N, CA, C, O and CB atoms as a CASP TS submission, in Angstrom:
PFRMAT TS
TARGET T0000
AUTHOR 0000-0000-0000
METHOD Language model
MODEL 1
PARENT N/A
ATOM      1  N   MET     1     -17.930 -24.367  -5.562  1.00  0.00           N
ATOM      2  CA  MET     1     -16.246 -23.028  -4.845  1.00  0.00           C
ATOM      3  C   MET     1     -16.886 -21.919  -4.204  1.00  0.00           C
ATOM      4  O   MET     1     -17.731 -21.333  -4.882  1.00  0.00           O
ATOM      5  CB  MET     1     -14.980 -21.970  -6.372  1.00  0.00           C
ATOM      6  N   GLY     2     -16.660 -21.492  -3.010  1.00  0.00           N
ATOM      7  CA  GLY     2     -17.762 -20.176  -2.517  1.00  0.00           C
ATOM      8  C   GLY     2     -16.630 -19.090  -3.691  1.00  0.00           C
ATOM      9  O   GLY     2     -15.544 -19.245  -4.250  1.00  0.00           O
ATOM     10  N   LYS     3     -17.853 -17.816  -3.579  1.00  0.00           N
ATOM     11  CA  LYS     3     -17.094 -16.444  -3.588  1.00  0.00           C
ATOM     12  C   LYS     3     -15.517 -16.189  -2.673  1.00  0.00           C
ATOM     13  O   LYS     3     -15.329 -16.309  -1.463  1.00  0.00           O
ATOM     14  CB  LYS     3     -18.247 -15.391  -2.939  1.00  0.00           C
ATOM     15  N   ALA     4     -14.508 -15.792  -3.790  1.00  0.00           N
ATOM     16  CA  ALA     4     -13.664 -15.414  -3.759  1.00  0.00           C
ATOM     17  C   ALA     4     -13.300 -13.857  -2.563  1.00  0.00           C
ATOM     18  O   ALA     4     -13.626 -12.852  -3.195  1.00  0.00           O
ATOM     19  CB  ALA     4     -13.617 -15.459  -5.074  1.00  0.00           C
ATOM     20  N   MET     5     -12.795 -13.493  -1.232  1.00  0.00           N
ATOM     21  CA  MET     5     -12.497 -12.663  -0.724  1.00  0.00           C
ATOM     22  C   MET     5     -11.044 -12.493  -0.544  1.00  0.00           C
ATOM     23  O   MET     5     -10.130 -13.269  -0.826  1.00  0.00           O
ATOM     24  CB  MET     5     -13.149 -12.682   0.142  1.00  0.00           C
ATOM     25  N   ARG     6     -11.015 -11.030   0.112  1.00  0.00           N
ATOM     26  CA  ARG     6      -9.442 -11.592  -0.046  1.00  0.00           C
ATOM     27  C   ARG     6      -8.998 -10.225   0.975  1.00  0.00           C
ATOM     28  O   ARG     6      -8.640  -9.177   0.438  1.00  0.00           O
ATOM     29  CB  ARG     6      -8.579 -11.673  -2.085  1.00  0.00           C
ATOM     30  N   TYR     7      -9.045 -10.320   2.079  1.00  0.00           N
ATOM     31  CA  TYR     7      -8.542 -10.204   3.971  1.00  0.00           C
ATOM     32  C   TYR     7      -6.828  -9.192   4.097  1.00  0.00           C
ATOM     33  O   TYR     7      -5.630  -9.263   3.823  1.00  0.00           O
ATOM     34  CB  TYR     7      -8.075 -12.539   4.797  1.00  0.00           C
ATOM     35  N   ALA     8      -7.520  -8.610   4.506  1.00  0.00           N
ATOM     36  CA  ALA     8      -5.404  -7.472   5.092  1.00  0.00           C
ATOM     37  C   ALA     8      -4.574  -8.483   5.969  1.00  0.00           C
ATOM     38  O   ALA     8      -4.913  -8.940   7.061  1.00  0.00           O
ATOM     39  CB  ALA     8      -5.577  -5.479   6.748  1.00  0.00           C
ATOM     40  N   VAL     9      -3.744  -8.666   5.467  1.00  0.00           N
ATOM     41  CA  VAL     9      -3.070  -9.413   6.389  1.00  0.00           C
ATOM     42  C   VAL     9      -1.614  -8.774   7.143  1.00  0.00           C
ATOM     43  O   VAL     9      -0.697  -9.061   6.374  1.00  0.00           O
ATOM     44  CB  VAL     9      -2.802 -10.670   5.620  1.00  0.00           C
ATOM     45  N   VAL    10      -1.356  -8.421   7.709  1.00  0.00           N
ATOM     46  CA  VAL    10      -0.224  -7.884   9.006  1.00  0.00           C
ATOM     47  C   VAL    10       0.924  -8.869   9.344  1.00  0.00           C
ATOM     48  O   VAL    10       0.729  -9.944   9.911  1.00  0.00           O
ATOM     49  CB  VAL    10      -1.051  -7.690  10.568  1.00  0.00           C
ATOM     50  N   ILE    11       1.480  -8.659   9.162  1.00  0.00           N
ATOM     51  CA  ILE    11       2.913  -9.263   8.866  1.00  0.00           C
ATOM     52  C   ILE    11       3.817  -8.674  10.239  1.00  0.00           C
ATOM     53  O   ILE    11       4.076  -7.489  10.031  1.00  0.00           O
ATOM     54  CB  ILE    11       3.620  -8.621   7.146  1.00  0.00           C
ATOM     55  N   GLU    12       4.060  -8.879  10.826  1.00  0.00           N
ATOM     56  CA  GLU    12       5.438  -8.324  11.388  1.00  0.00           C
ATOM     57  C   GLU    12       6.545  -9.489  12.011  1.00  0.00           C
ATOM     58  O   GLU    12       6.585 -10.572  12.594  1.00  0.00           O
ATOM     59  CB  GLU    12       5.040  -7.242  12.664  1.00  0.00           C
ATOM     60  N   LYS    13       7.296  -8.552  11.505  1.00  0.00           N
ATOM     61  CA  LYS    13       9.599  -9.180  11.973  1.00  0.00           C
ATOM     62  C   LYS    13       9.582  -8.749  14.214  1.00  0.00           C
ATOM     63  O   LYS    13       9.342  -7.845  15.013  1.00  0.00           O
ATOM     64  CB  LYS    13      11.856  -6.758  10.456  1.00  0.00           C
ATOM     65  N   ALA    14      10.174 -10.674  14.115  1.00  0.00           N
ATOM     66  CA  ALA    14      10.400  -9.981  15.794  1.00  0.00           C
ATOM     67  C   ALA    14      11.478  -9.830  15.991  1.00  0.00           C
ATOM     68  O   ALA    14      12.170  -9.611  14.997  1.00  0.00           O
ATOM     69  CB  ALA    14      10.013 -10.697  17.058  1.00  0.00           C
ATOM     70  N   GLU    15      12.131  -9.867  17.290  1.00  0.00           N
ATOM     71  CA  GLU    15      13.713 -10.134  17.210  1.00  0.00           C
ATOM     72  C   GLU    15      14.326 -11.324  16.345  1.00  0.00           C
ATOM     73  O   GLU    15      15.323 -11.259  15.625  1.00  0.00           O
ATOM     74  CB  GLU    15      14.202 -10.411  18.635  1.00  0.00           C
ATOM     75  N   SER    16      13.320 -12.674  16.631  1.00  0.00           N
ATOM     76  CA  SER    16      13.668 -13.773  15.987  1.00  0.00           C
ATOM     77  C   SER    16      13.006 -14.984  15.032  1.00  0.00           C
ATOM     78  O   SER    16      13.364 -15.991  14.422  1.00  0.00           O
ATOM     79  CB  SER    16      14.067 -14.186  16.809  1.00  0.00           C
ATOM     80  N   ASN    17      11.687 -14.134  15.344  1.00  0.00           N
ATOM     81  CA  ASN    17      10.733 -14.801  13.656  1.00  0.00           C
ATOM     82  C   ASN    17       9.805 -13.186  13.222  1.00  0.00           C
ATOM     83  O   ASN    17       9.954 -11.990  13.473  1.00  0.00           O
ATOM     84  CB  ASN    17       8.936 -16.725  14.189  1.00  0.00           C
ATOM     85  N   TYR    18       8.542 -14.292  12.219  1.00  0.00           N
ATOM     86  CA  TYR    18       7.603 -13.339  12.080  1.00  0.00           C
ATOM     87  C   TYR    18       6.246 -13.763  12.580  1.00  0.00           C
ATOM     88  O   TYR    18       6.169 -14.941  12.928  1.00  0.00           O
ATOM     89  CB  TYR    18       7.560 -12.951  10.746  1.00  0.00           C
ATOM     90  N   ALA    19       5.332 -13.137  12.664  1.00  0.00           N
ATOM     91  CA  ALA    19       3.941 -13.134  13.169  1.00  0.00           C
ATOM     92  C   ALA    19       2.776 -12.584  12.051  1.00  0.00           C
ATOM     93  O   ALA    19       3.298 -11.893  11.176  1.00  0.00           O
ATOM     94  CB  ALA    19       3.945 -12.182  14.504  1.00  0.00           C
ATOM     95  N   ALA    20       2.064 -12.666  11.980  1.00  0.00           N
ATOM     96  CA  ALA    20       1.188 -12.265  10.863  1.00  0.00           C
ATOM     97  C   ALA    20      -0.067 -11.968  11.679  1.00  0.00           C
ATOM     98  O   ALA    20      -0.002 -12.183  12.889  1.00  0.00           O
ATOM     99  CB  ALA    20       0.984 -13.432   9.645  1.00  0.00           C
ATOM    100  N   TYR    21      -1.531 -11.364  11.007  1.00  0.00           N
ATOM    101  CA  TYR    21      -2.490 -11.594  11.808  1.00  0.00           C
ATOM    102  C   TYR    21      -3.839 -11.101  11.194  1.00  0.00           C
ATOM    103  O   TYR    21      -3.470 -10.149  10.506  1.00  0.00           O
ATOM    104  CB  TYR    21      -2.157 -11.017  13.051  1.00  0.00           C
ATOM    105  N   VAL    22      -5.098 -11.200  11.060  1.00  0.00           N
ATOM    106  CA  VAL    22      -6.150 -10.851  10.184  1.00  0.00           C
ATOM    107  C   VAL    22      -6.868 -10.209  10.984  1.00  0.00           C
ATOM    108  O   VAL    22      -7.505 -10.759  11.882  1.00  0.00           O
ATOM    109  CB  VAL    22      -6.851 -11.858   9.501  1.00  0.00           C
ATOM    110  N   PRO    23      -6.862  -8.503  10.691  1.00  0.00           N
ATOM    111  CA  PRO    23      -7.515  -7.603  11.916  1.00  0.00           C
ATOM    112  C   PRO    23      -8.811  -8.306  11.505  1.00  0.00           C
ATOM    113  O   PRO    23      -9.413  -8.690  12.508  1.00  0.00           O
ATOM    114  CB  PRO    23      -7.472  -5.629  11.887  1.00  0.00           C
ATOM    115  N   ASP    24      -9.530  -8.643  10.199  1.00  0.00           N
ATOM    116  CA  ASP    24     -10.811  -8.517  10.281  1.00  0.00           C
ATOM    117  C   ASP    24     -11.510  -9.357  10.586  1.00  0.00           C
ATOM    118  O   ASP    24     -12.740  -9.329  10.545  1.00  0.00           O
ATOM    119  CB  ASP    24     -11.224  -8.186   9.484  1.00  0.00           C
ATOM    120  N   LEU    25     -10.163 -11.069  11.278  1.00  0.00           N
ATOM    121  CA  LEU    25     -10.759 -12.162  11.737  1.00  0.00           C
ATOM    122  C   LEU    25     -10.334 -12.398  13.025  1.00  0.00           C
ATOM    123  O   LEU    25      -9.584 -13.349  13.249  1.00  0.00           O
ATOM    124  CB  LEU    25     -10.569 -13.217  10.948  1.00  0.00           C
ATOM    125  N   PRO    26     -10.749 -11.583  14.003  1.00  0.00           N
ATOM    126  CA  PRO    26      -9.756 -11.968  15.346  1.00  0.00           C
ATOM    127  C   PRO    26      -9.558 -13.292  15.482  1.00  0.00           C
ATOM    128  O   PRO    26     -10.098 -14.067  14.693  1.00  0.00           O
ATOM    129  CB  PRO    26     -10.305 -11.548  16.756  1.00  0.00           C
ATOM    130  N   GLY    27      -8.573 -13.842  16.735  1.00  0.00           N
ATOM    131  CA  GLY    27      -8.140 -14.753  17.213  1.00  0.00           C
ATOM    132  C   GLY    27      -7.400 -15.863  16.213  1.00  0.00           C
ATOM    133  O   GLY    27      -6.984 -16.976  16.537  1.00  0.00           O
ATOM    134  N   CYS    28      -7.335 -14.835  14.080  1.00  0.00           N
ATOM    135  CA  CYS    28      -6.341 -15.668  12.780  1.00  0.00           C
ATOM    136  C   CYS    28      -4.681 -15.096  13.197  1.00  0.00           C
ATOM    137  O   CYS    28      -4.079 -14.098  12.801  1.00  0.00           O
ATOM    138  CB  CYS    28      -6.904 -14.951  10.679  1.00  0.00           C
ATOM    139  N   VAL    29      -4.372 -15.905  13.908  1.00  0.00           N
ATOM    140  CA  VAL    29      -2.712 -15.025  13.915  1.00  0.00           C
ATOM    141  C   VAL    29      -2.233 -16.940  14.472  1.00  0.00           C
ATOM    142  O   VAL    29      -2.652 -17.843  15.197  1.00  0.00           O
ATOM    143  CB  VAL    29      -2.321 -12.954  15.716  1.00  0.00           C
ATOM    144  N   VAL    30      -0.621 -16.494  13.105  1.00  0.00           N
ATOM    145  CA  VAL    30       0.247 -17.688  13.359  1.00  0.00           C
ATOM    146  C   VAL    30       1.880 -16.460  13.292  1.00  0.00           C
ATOM    147  O   VAL    30       1.970 -15.339  12.791  1.00  0.00           O
ATOM    148  CB  VAL    30      -0.007 -19.306  11.782  1.00  0.00           C
ATOM    149  N   ALA    31       2.825 -17.215  13.945  1.00  0.00           N
ATOM    150  CA  ALA    31       4.287 -17.272  13.384  1.00  0.00           C
ATOM    151  C   ALA    31       4.897 -18.290  12.931  1.00  0.00           C
ATOM    152  O   ALA    31       4.386 -19.409  12.956  1.00  0.00           O
ATOM    153  CB  ALA    31       5.105 -16.943  14.157  1.00  0.00           C
ATOM    154  N   GLY    32       6.394 -17.983  12.321  1.00  0.00           N
ATOM    155  CA  GLY    32       6.872 -19.251  11.954  1.00  0.00           C
ATOM    156  C   GLY    32       8.778 -17.654  11.461  1.00  0.00           C
ATOM    157  O   GLY    32       9.054 -16.476  11.236  1.00  0.00           O
ATOM    158  N   GLU    33       9.303 -18.945  11.606  1.00  0.00           N
ATOM    159  CA  GLU    33      10.647 -18.618  11.037  1.00  0.00           C
ATOM    160  C   GLU    33      10.288 -17.928  10.145  1.00  0.00           C
ATOM    161  O   GLU    33      10.291 -16.765  10.547  1.00  0.00           O
ATOM    162  CB  GLU    33      11.546 -19.624  10.586  1.00  0.00           C
ATOM    163  N   THR    34      10.009 -17.986   9.255  1.00  0.00           N
ATOM    164  CA  THR    34      10.111 -17.304   7.483  1.00  0.00           C
ATOM    165  C   THR    34       9.119 -16.667   7.233  1.00  0.00           C
ATOM    166  O   THR    34       7.988 -16.975   7.610  1.00  0.00           O
ATOM    167  CB  THR    34      10.148 -18.301   6.179  1.00  0.00           C
ATOM    168  N   MET    35       9.540 -15.275   6.273  1.00  0.00           N
ATOM    169  CA  MET    35       8.097 -14.730   5.940  1.00  0.00           C
ATOM    170  C   MET    35       7.342 -15.355   5.325  1.00  0.00           C
ATOM    171  O   MET    35       6.160 -15.195   5.629  1.00  0.00           O
ATOM    172  CB  MET    35       8.004 -13.712   5.316  1.00  0.00           C
ATOM    173  N   TRP    36       7.662 -16.315   4.227  1.00  0.00           N
ATOM    174  CA  TRP    36       7.561 -17.663   3.527  1.00  0.00           C
ATOM    175  C   TRP    36       6.673 -18.492   3.976  1.00  0.00           C
ATOM    176  O   TRP    36       5.749 -18.798   3.222  1.00  0.00           O
ATOM    177  CB  TRP    36       8.674 -18.369   3.535  1.00  0.00           C
ATOM    178  N   GLU    37       6.759 -19.236   5.743  1.00  0.00           N
ATOM    179  CA  GLU    37       6.801 -19.657   6.388  1.00  0.00           C
ATOM    180  C   GLU    37       4.966 -19.111   7.013  1.00  0.00           C
ATOM    181  O   GLU    37       4.014 -19.891   7.033  1.00  0.00           O
ATOM    182  CB  GLU    37       8.176 -19.486   6.854  1.00  0.00           C
ATOM    183  N   VAL    38       4.915 -17.976   7.349  1.00  0.00           N
ATOM    184  CA  VAL    38       4.085 -16.792   7.356  1.00  0.00           C
ATOM    185  C   VAL    38       3.242 -16.624   6.815  1.00  0.00           C
ATOM    186  O   VAL    38       2.052 -16.407   7.043  1.00  0.00           O
ATOM    187  CB  VAL    38       4.444 -15.945   7.152  1.00  0.00           C
ATOM    188  N   GLU    39       4.076 -16.758   5.723  1.00  0.00           N
ATOM    189  CA  GLU    39       2.249 -16.182   4.691  1.00  0.00           C
ATOM    190  C   GLU    39       1.504 -17.561   4.579  1.00  0.00           C
ATOM    191  O   GLU    39       0.279 -17.679   4.592  1.00  0.00           O
ATOM    192  CB  GLU    39       2.480 -15.439   2.446  1.00  0.00           C
ATOM    193  N   GLU    40       2.478 -18.666   4.460  1.00  0.00           N
ATOM    194  CA  GLU    40       2.189 -19.528   4.432  1.00  0.00           C
ATOM    195  C   GLU    40       1.015 -20.790   5.411  1.00  0.00           C
ATOM    196  O   GLU    40       0.307 -21.739   5.073  1.00  0.00           O
ATOM    197  CB  GLU    40       3.172 -19.520   4.264  1.00  0.00           C
ATOM    198  N   LEU    41       1.227 -20.361   6.233  1.00  0.00           N
ATOM    199  CA  LEU    41       0.886 -20.648   7.334  1.00  0.00           C
ATOM    200  C   LEU    41      -0.654 -19.414   7.358  1.00  0.00           C
ATOM    201  O   LEU    41      -1.692 -19.915   6.924  1.00  0.00           O
ATOM    202  CB  LEU    41       2.320 -20.494   8.451  1.00  0.00           C
ATOM    203  N   ILE    42      -0.714 -18.384   7.689  1.00  0.00           N
ATOM    204  CA  ILE    42      -1.689 -17.369   7.689  1.00  0.00           C
ATOM    205  C   ILE    42      -2.560 -17.652   6.860  1.00  0.00           C
ATOM    206  O   ILE    42      -3.688 -17.308   7.214  1.00  0.00           O
ATOM    207  CB  ILE    42      -1.282 -16.170   7.460  1.00  0.00           C
ATOM    208  N   ARG    43      -2.439 -18.523   5.146  1.00  0.00           N
ATOM    209  CA  ARG    43      -3.801 -18.626   4.775  1.00  0.00           C
ATOM    210  C   ARG    43      -4.072 -20.279   4.913  1.00  0.00           C
ATOM    211  O   ARG    43      -5.044 -20.741   4.316  1.00  0.00           O
ATOM    212  CB  ARG    43      -4.063 -17.959   3.194  1.00  0.00           C
ATOM    213  N   GLU    44      -3.384 -20.985   5.541  1.00  0.00           N
ATOM    214  CA  GLU    44      -4.027 -21.696   6.196  1.00  0.00           C
ATOM    215  C   GLU    44      -5.017 -21.046   7.435  1.00  0.00           C
ATOM    216  O   GLU    44      -6.205 -21.100   7.752  1.00  0.00           O
ATOM    217  CB  GLU    44      -3.096 -22.537   6.552  1.00  0.00           C
ATOM    218  N   ALA    45      -4.173 -20.611   7.768  1.00  0.00           N
ATOM    219  CA  ALA    45      -5.129 -20.489   9.330  1.00  0.00           C
ATOM    220  C   ALA    45      -6.073 -19.390   8.430  1.00  0.00           C
ATOM    221  O   ALA    45      -6.160 -18.671   9.424  1.00  0.00           O
ATOM    222  CB  ALA    45      -4.097 -19.654  11.249  1.00  0.00           C
ATOM    223  N   ILE    46      -6.655 -18.831   7.668  1.00  0.00           N
ATOM    224  CA  ILE    46      -7.808 -18.239   7.639  1.00  0.00           C
ATOM    225  C   ILE    46      -8.990 -19.385   6.774  1.00  0.00           C
ATOM    226  O   ILE    46     -10.150 -19.622   7.110  1.00  0.00           O
ATOM    227  CB  ILE    46      -7.507 -16.722   6.912  1.00  0.00           C
ATOM    228  N   GLU    47      -8.188 -19.974   5.539  1.00  0.00           N
ATOM    229  CA  GLU    47      -9.576 -20.657   5.409  1.00  0.00           C
ATOM    230  C   GLU    47      -9.742 -21.153   6.899  1.00  0.00           C
ATOM    231  O   GLU    47     -10.690 -20.769   7.584  1.00  0.00           O
ATOM    232  CB  GLU    47      -9.643 -21.993   4.194  1.00  0.00           C
ATOM    233  N   PHE    48      -8.836 -21.975   7.343  1.00  0.00           N
ATOM    234  CA  PHE    48      -9.037 -22.606   9.212  1.00  0.00           C
ATOM    235  C   PHE    48     -10.675 -22.323   9.135  1.00  0.00           C
ATOM    236  O   PHE    48     -11.679 -22.940   8.780  1.00  0.00           O
ATOM    237  CB  PHE    48      -7.986 -21.325  10.952  1.00  0.00           C
ATOM    238  N   HIS    49     -10.150 -20.287   9.990  1.00  0.00           N
ATOM    239  CA  HIS    49     -11.199 -19.911  10.360  1.00  0.00           C
ATOM    240  C   HIS    49     -12.237 -20.074  10.194  1.00  0.00           C
ATOM    241  O   HIS    49     -13.121 -20.601  10.869  1.00  0.00           O
ATOM    242  CB  HIS    49     -11.231 -19.285  10.333  1.00  0.00           C
ATOM    243  N   LEU    50     -12.189 -19.310   8.613  1.00  0.00           N
ATOM    244  CA  LEU    50     -13.402 -19.108   8.457  1.00  0.00           C
ATOM    245  C   LEU    50     -14.454 -20.829   8.262  1.00  0.00           C
ATOM    246  O   LEU    50     -15.593 -20.842   8.729  1.00  0.00           O
ATOM    247  CB  LEU    50     -13.341 -18.022   7.133  1.00  0.00           C
ATOM    248  N   GLU    51     -13.878 -22.143   7.543  1.00  0.00           N
ATOM    249  CA  GLU    51     -14.688 -22.719   8.050  1.00  0.00           C
ATOM    250  C   GLU    51     -14.710 -23.159   9.995  1.00  0.00           C
ATOM    251  O   GLU    51     -15.483 -24.049  10.348  1.00  0.00           O
ATOM    252  CB  GLU    51     -14.614 -23.719   7.087  1.00  0.00           C
ATOM    253  N   GLY    52     -14.282 -22.819  10.510  1.00  0.00           N
ATOM    254  CA  GLY    52     -14.983 -23.080  12.167  1.00  0.00           C
ATOM    255  C   GLY    52     -16.186 -22.002  11.628  1.00  0.00           C
ATOM    256  O   GLY    52     -17.024 -22.890  11.787  1.00  0.00           O
ATOM    257  N   LEU    53     -16.758 -21.202  11.278  1.00  0.00           N
ATOM    258  CA  LEU    53     -17.403 -19.811  11.873  1.00  0.00           C
ATOM    259  C   LEU    53     -18.884 -20.589  10.956  1.00  0.00           C
ATOM    260  O   LEU    53     -20.092 -20.452  11.150  1.00  0.00           O
ATOM    261  CB  LEU    53     -16.494 -17.742  11.213  1.00  0.00           C
ATOM    262  N   LYS    54     -17.957 -21.579   9.727  1.00  0.00           N
ATOM    263  CA  LYS    54     -19.080 -22.013   8.410  1.00  0.00           C
ATOM    264  C   LYS    54     -20.487 -23.183   9.940  1.00  0.00           C
ATOM    265  O   LYS    54     -21.624 -23.340  10.385  1.00  0.00           O
ATOM    266  CB  LYS    54     -17.673 -23.708   6.425  1.00  0.00           C
ATOM    267  N   GLU    55     -18.566 -23.711   9.987  1.00  0.00           N
ATOM    268  CA  GLU    55     -19.914 -25.043  11.727  1.00  0.00           C
ATOM    269  C   GLU    55     -20.543 -24.413  12.231  1.00  0.00           C
ATOM    270  O   GLU    55     -21.764 -24.438  12.073  1.00  0.00           O
ATOM    271  CB  GLU    55     -19.309 -25.898  13.427  1.00  0.00           C
ATOM    272  N   ASP    56     -19.912 -23.588  13.050  1.00  0.00           N
ATOM    273  CA  ASP    56     -20.840 -23.098  13.755  1.00  0.00           C
ATOM    274  C   ASP    56     -21.846 -21.906  13.311  1.00  0.00           C
ATOM    275  O   ASP    56     -21.862 -20.802  13.854  1.00  0.00           O
ATOM    276  CB  ASP    56     -20.206 -22.810  14.751  1.00  0.00           C
ATOM    277  N   GLY    57     -22.705 -22.312  12.212  1.00  0.00           N
ATOM    278  CA  GLY    57     -23.727 -21.398  11.943  1.00  0.00           C
ATOM    279  C   GLY    57     -23.610 -20.308  12.334  1.00  0.00           C
ATOM    280  O   GLY    57     -24.481 -19.792  13.036  1.00  0.00           O
ATOM    281  N   LEU    58     -22.143 -19.476  11.863  1.00  0.00           N
ATOM    282  CA  LEU    58     -21.985 -18.231  12.310  1.00  0.00           C
ATOM    283  C   LEU    58     -21.522 -17.068  10.978  1.00  0.00           C
ATOM    284  O   LEU    58     -20.695 -17.400  10.129  1.00  0.00           O
ATOM    285  CB  LEU    58     -20.876 -18.396  13.513  1.00  0.00           C
ATOM    286  N   PRO    59     -22.076 -15.946  10.973  1.00  0.00           N
ATOM    287  CA  PRO    59     -21.512 -15.474   9.677  1.00  0.00           C
ATOM    288  C   PRO    59     -20.032 -14.802   9.968  1.00  0.00           C
ATOM    289  O   PRO    59     -19.377 -14.491  10.963  1.00  0.00           O
ATOM    290  CB  PRO    59     -22.578 -14.356   8.971  1.00  0.00           C
ATOM    291  N   ILE    60     -19.825 -14.740   8.056  1.00  0.00           N
ATOM    292  CA  ILE    60     -18.594 -14.733   7.464  1.00  0.00           C
ATOM    293  C   ILE    60     -17.712 -13.083   7.326  1.00  0.00           C
ATOM    294  O   ILE    60     -17.765 -12.280   6.395  1.00  0.00           O
ATOM    295  CB  ILE    60     -18.942 -15.416   6.023  1.00  0.00           C
ATOM    296  N   PRO    61     -16.998 -13.006   8.521  1.00  0.00           N
ATOM    297  CA  PRO    61     -17.100 -11.882   8.396  1.00  0.00           C
ATOM    298  C   PRO    61     -16.820 -10.915   7.178  1.00  0.00           C
ATOM    299  O   PRO    61     -15.790 -11.418   6.728  1.00  0.00           O
ATOM    300  CB  PRO    61     -16.582 -11.673   9.226  1.00  0.00           C
ATOM    301  N   THR    62     -17.064 -10.008   6.501  1.00  0.00           N
ATOM    302  CA  THR    62     -16.634  -9.463   5.085  1.00  0.00           C
ATOM    303  C   THR    62     -15.235  -8.255   5.430  1.00  0.00           C
ATOM    304  O   THR    62     -15.339  -7.330   6.235  1.00  0.00           O
ATOM    305  CB  THR    62     -18.252  -8.565   4.235  1.00  0.00           C
ATOM    306  N   PRO    63     -14.072  -8.537   4.664  1.00  0.00           N
ATOM    307  CA  PRO    63     -12.964  -8.071   4.236  1.00  0.00           C
ATOM    308  C   PRO    63     -13.290  -6.533   4.485  1.00  0.00           C
ATOM    309  O   PRO    63     -13.863  -5.843   3.642  1.00  0.00           O
ATOM    310  CB  PRO    63     -12.609  -8.558   2.777  1.00  0.00           C
ATOM    311  N   SER    64     -12.936  -6.139   5.530  1.00  0.00           N
ATOM    312  CA  SER    64     -13.141  -3.918   5.325  1.00  0.00           C
ATOM    313  C   SER    64     -11.559  -3.090   6.036  1.00  0.00           C
ATOM    314  O   SER    64     -11.039  -1.999   6.270  1.00  0.00           O
ATOM    315  CB  SER    64     -15.131  -3.001   6.971  1.00  0.00           C
ATOM    316  N   SER    65     -11.414  -4.175   6.099  1.00  0.00           N
ATOM    317  CA  SER    65      -9.863  -3.342   6.568  1.00  0.00           C
ATOM    318  C   SER    65      -8.181  -3.473   5.165  1.00  0.00           C
ATOM    319  O   SER    65      -7.503  -4.317   4.579  1.00  0.00           O
ATOM    320  CB  SER    65      -9.245  -4.526   8.529  1.00  0.00           C
ATOM    321  N   GLN    66      -8.348  -1.737   5.348  1.00  0.00           N
ATOM    322  CA  GLN    66      -7.296  -1.533   4.252  1.00  0.00           C
ATOM    323  C   GLN    66      -6.658  -1.493   4.693  1.00  0.00           C
ATOM    324  O   GLN    66      -6.698  -1.519   5.923  1.00  0.00           O
ATOM    325  CB  GLN    66      -7.122  -0.761   3.442  1.00  0.00           C
ATOM    326  N   VAL    67      -4.910  -1.341   3.557  1.00  0.00           N
ATOM    327  CA  VAL    67      -3.880  -1.095   4.307  1.00  0.00           C
ATOM    328  C   VAL    67      -3.218  -0.568   2.908  1.00  0.00           C
ATOM    329  O   VAL    67      -3.174  -0.980   1.748  1.00  0.00           O
ATOM    330  CB  VAL    67      -3.222  -2.369   5.267  1.00  0.00           C
ATOM    331  N   GLU    68      -2.670   0.693   3.716  1.00  0.00           N
ATOM    332  CA  GLU    68      -2.224   2.086   3.019  1.00  0.00           C
ATOM    333  C   GLU    68      -0.632   2.166   3.764  1.00  0.00           C
ATOM    334  O   GLU    68      -0.300   1.779   4.884  1.00  0.00           O
ATOM    335  CB  GLU    68      -3.469   3.673   3.494  1.00  0.00           C
ATOM    336  N   TYR    69       0.058   2.710   2.866  1.00  0.00           N
ATOM    337  CA  TYR    69       1.461   3.642   3.576  1.00  0.00           C
ATOM    338  C   TYR    69       1.486   5.325   3.484  1.00  0.00           C
ATOM    339  O   TYR    69       1.033   6.175   2.716  1.00  0.00           O
ATOM    340  CB  TYR    69       2.991   3.174   2.666  1.00  0.00           C
ATOM    341  N   VAL    70       2.079   5.309   4.405  1.00  0.00           N
ATOM    342  CA  VAL    70       2.417   6.624   4.605  1.00  0.00           C
ATOM    343  C   VAL    70       4.023   7.282   4.261  1.00  0.00           C
ATOM    344  O   VAL    70       4.945   6.897   4.980  1.00  0.00           O
ATOM    345  CB  VAL    70       2.081   6.761   6.006  1.00  0.00           C
ATOM    346  N   GLU    71       4.209   7.932   3.535  1.00  0.00           N
ATOM    347  CA  GLU    71       5.619   8.350   3.613  1.00  0.00           C
ATOM    348  C   GLU    71       5.592   9.814   4.341  1.00  0.00           C
ATOM    349  O   GLU    71       4.944  10.854   4.224  1.00  0.00           O
ATOM    350  CB  GLU    71       6.323   8.395   2.055  1.00  0.00           C
ATOM    351  N   ILE    72       6.528   9.379   5.061  1.00  0.00           N
ATOM    352  CA  ILE    72       7.012  10.596   5.049  1.00  0.00           C
ATOM    353  C   ILE    72       8.364  10.578   5.943  1.00  0.00           C
ATOM    354  O   ILE    72       8.700   9.777   6.815  1.00  0.00           O
ATOM    355  CB  ILE    72       5.923  11.558   5.522  1.00  0.00           C
ATOM    356  N   SER    73       9.110  11.861   5.380  1.00  0.00           N
ATOM    357  CA  SER    73      10.808  12.231   6.470  1.00  0.00           C
ATOM    358  C   SER    73      10.708  11.965   7.534  1.00  0.00           C
ATOM    359  O   SER    73       9.763  12.035   8.320  1.00  0.00           O
ATOM    360  CB  SER    73      11.428  13.702   6.755  1.00  0.00           C
ATOM    361  N   ALA    74      12.222  11.465   7.666  1.00  0.00           N
ATOM    362  CA  ALA    74      12.900  10.995   8.657  1.00  0.00           C
ATOM    363  C   ALA    74      14.027  12.053   9.361  1.00  0.00           C
ATOM    364  O   ALA    74      14.714  11.679  10.312  1.00  0.00           O
ATOM    365  CB  ALA    74      13.478   9.784   8.112  1.00  0.00           C
TER
END
């Protein structure tokens, strides 16, 4: 088994579904009806994306995006 890597995932609520993408893996995007479904789908999409890069002999991007929350008064 390879080295564990931790990628930042952005999950957004749309009008009737959820979508997720990985900033460090351009093109790695999913959509689903529930938050749970999107979390499962993005995990599978990341694995599939990385497998494709390996098969094509391309480098695996090192996770570099960070997630922070900024609190403001509205």
